[in-house]
N, C-alpha and C positions, 0 to 999 in steps of 0.2 A: 400476496394479493395487494393490488394497488387500490387505494381509496383516497380520493382528493389529492393525488400526486404524492402520497406517503405510502410506504411499503410496509405491510404487516405480515409476519410469518404465519404459516399454517403447517400442520404436520407434513413432513417431507413426502409422505405417501400420497398427499392430495395436491401436490404441485401440478399446475396447468389444468386443474379440473375446475369446472364452473361451480361456484359457491354462492350462497345468498348472504347478504350483508344486512345487519341491523345497526343503524347509526343512532346514537344518542349524543347529547352534548358532551359527555365525558367518556363514552366507551364505544368500541367497535366489536361487534359479535359476528362471527363467521359460522355459517351453517351449511351442512351437506345433507340434503334430503330431510330437512327438519331437525337434524341433530346438531347441537352446537359443537364445533370442533376447535374453536379458538376464541379467545376474548383478549382484547388489548385496551389499554388506556388510549383514548383518542389523542392524536398528535396533529398539530397544524403545520408542522415543519415539512414543507414540500421537498421531495427528493431524499428524505431521510428514511431510516429503517427502524422498525420496532420488532425485535426478535426475541422469541421465547426459546431458550436453550433446549427445552423438551421437544421442540419441533424439528430439531436438527438430527440428521443421521448420526450414529455413534462415532464414526471417524471425525466428524466435524465437532462433536462435543468434546473430543479429546483436546482440540485446540483451545478450548475454554480454560484448560489448566495453565495455559501460558499467559504471561503478562508481558507488557512492553518491557518492564525492567528485567525480567528473566531473559528475554530475547536479546536485549542490549548487553547484558552481562555475558551471555554466551558469545555474542559477536565480538566483544572487546578481547576475549581470549584468543580470537583469530588475529585481530589487529585493529588499529584505529580507523582504517578506511572501510573495513567490513562493518564496523560499528556505525560509521556515518551512513553507509548505504542502507543498513537495516533501519536506522533512525528515519531515513527518507521514506522507506517502504511503510513504516508504521504511521508517520505523522502527515503524509500527503494523501490521505484517504479520509472520507467522511468520519470513519471510526477506526481507531488503531487495530481493532480486531480484524478488519478487512485486510490488513497487511500481514497477519500471522502466517498464512499459508505460504506466501511468497518468501517471507523471512525464514521460515523453517526449511523451505526448499533451497534457499540460498545457503543457509548454514550447513545443510546436508551435503552440499558440494565439497565440503572439506574432507568428507570420507572418501570421495571418488578421486579428487585431485590433490588433496593435501592443503594444509592451512596456508603455507607460503604462497602457493599458486592462487588460492582463493583471495588472499589479501591483495596480491598484485593485480588480479583481475578487477577487484572492487576499486582499487586506486585508479586503474585505467578507465573504468566505466564512469567514475565520478569526474575524471578529467575530461572525458568526452561529452559530458552532460547527458549521459544515458544511464541514470542510476536505477536499473531494474534487473530482476533476476534473469530475464531472457538475454540481455546484453552480456551479463557475466558468464552465462553458459556458453554463449557464442564465442566470447573471448577465450575461454578455457579450451573449448573444443578445437579452435583454430590455432591454439598455442600463442596467441598474441600477448598473453600475460607474461610470457617469457622473453619478450623483446624489450629492449631498453625504452623507457618512456621518452616521447619526443620532448625536446627542450622547448620551453615556452619562449617565444620571441621576446627579446627585451623591448620595452617600450621606448620609442624614439623620443628625444626631447622635442618640445614644441619649437617650431620655427619662429624666430624673431625676425620680422621684416617690416619695413615702413608701410607696406600695403596691407598688412594684416590688421584687422580691426579687433579690438578687445571687447569684452562684454559691456563696457561703459558706452560704447558707440550706439548700442541698441536701446538705451534707456532714455 
């Protein structure tokens, strides 16, 4: 439920249903047909989420047992590139918990393709600048993880020429 551009959880069975809201300075109460179904501490952070774990379906609650550290430890068992990609999935979202499902999905690819292939696909995805689960799945399904990595072009030395102006010219 969105209130003042902040998102508050409700029991999952009530998603997309019309609810009544009671706002106070410190709380948000949500009602369905006069019955209170949720209460939250009011937040002024726009675009953020306030989630009560009891509102989640059981499969989602299972993800709450995971922690970023546990996911990263599992990823490092696959390899350093897998760890970097999981780290990206966790820390480039408003809350690390939002990256749990993607991280678990990524790590479960090791069962299907093997750890070595997963590590190679994560390395390629990072090199391509596309560190997400969907890219890794695509790389694995197309077998691109088994191709040699493209060599990075060596940087050419700067040209020295009498007509090239240095940074001092512009000051």
